[in-house]
N, C-alpha and C positions, 0 to 999 in steps of 0.2 A: 733328411729323407727326400728321396726324389719321387716325383709323382710319375704313375703310369700314363697320364692323360696328357695330350699335347696343350700347348697353352692355347687358352681362348682366341687370341690374336691370329693364330693359324687355322682355326676352324672358321672364325668369322673375321674376315679381312678389313671389314668396316670398323672394327676395334683397334685396329692399329693406329697409332699416334699419326696425325697428320704431317707431312713434311713440310717444312718452313718454305714459304712462297718465296720464290725470287723476287726481289723488289727492284726497281731501277732507282738509281738516286733522283730526288727531285732537282729539275733544272734550277741554276742559280739567279738565272734571269731570263726575261724574253728571248732573247737572242738564242740561247742555249736551248730554250722550248722549241723555237722555230728550226733550229739545226736538227735537233732530235725528231721532230715531227716530219721534217724532210727525209731524213733518211731512212725513217720506218714506214713511210706513206700513210701516217697517222689520219689527217684530216685534210689538209690541203690538196696533196696528190693521192688521194684515196677515191677510187671510182664509186664507192658507195657514200661518198659525202660531196665533196664540192667539185673533184675534177671528173673528167671524161675523156675518152681517146677522141682526138681529132687528128686529121690528117694534115700535117704541116710541112709544105713543101715536099710531098709525096711520101712522108714517113707517119707511121700511126704512132702518136706519142700522147701519153696521158699528160694532161695539161688543163688550167682552168682558162675558158674562153667565154668571156661575157660581153653581150651586145647590149649597146644603149644606143638610142638615137637622140643626137644632139643638134640643135638648132643654131645656125650661125645668124646672128643680127649684127647688122650695121646700121648705126643710127637710131631711127626710132623702132618701136616695136612694143609689144605689150609682154609684161611679165607674168610669169607662169607661178602656180603655189610653190614650183620646185626652184624658183629664182632664175630660169632661164629664160631670156627674150625671145619673143616669136616674132618672125616676120616672113611672110609667104615667100616660097619660091627659092630659099637658100638653105635647105636642108640636106644634111650629109649624114652618114652613118659613122659612128665612131664603135670601136671594139677594144677591149682589154683582153690581153693574152698574158697569163702567168705561166711560165714555163722555166723549168730548170736550166741553167746556165750549161750545164753540161750536155744536157740533149738538144740545146738549139745549135750547136756547132758553128761558133763564131761570135762577132758582136753585131748587133743590129745597127743598121745605119738609117739615119732620116732619109725618106725618100725611096729606100729600099722596098722592092716588091716582094710580098710574102704570099703564097697560097694556103689559104685554111679551108679545108672541105671543099675545095674546087673554086673558091671565091678568091679572085686577086685583090689584095689589099696593101695598102702603102703605109710603111712605119712613119708615124708622125712625131714619136718620141719614145724612149725608154730609160729605165730605171733599174740598176743593179741592186738588189737586197740579198744580202747572204746568200749567193749562189742561185737566187731566182730572178729571173729577167721580168719586169713589168711592162709591156710592150703596149705603146697605144698605137693602134690601127685605125685608118680611115679608108672607108670604101665610098663608093657613088650610089647616092640613094636612088639614083635613077634606073640603076641596073634591076 
């Protein structure tokens, strides 16, 4: 015997069984997690998390740009709580730039000049990790 009334799920959509949520497979290792994160802009290259838009050589690029001051010490000097030696007059600025290799456009070279947000910096060194350059940049603290 069929009912003249519609099923309750049609009247009250909230009673419909929930669809199974699509789940992504868990990464097997850290490298897989990093690749997944980079491709989905999850943490590193997410403007709401660690990254921000910076003008790199004239192009607005989502990257992680970190500035810290390092003190160059030769010979004597006093040690700080962070282990850096301090000697007056020999201070320079160091920066770290984390940028996707495909967005950088080439290979950084030691001594190469890069403009970041209008400031000219020099490449001091770089490392490529799974498609991301970690570029150490040096500027002049006197500017």
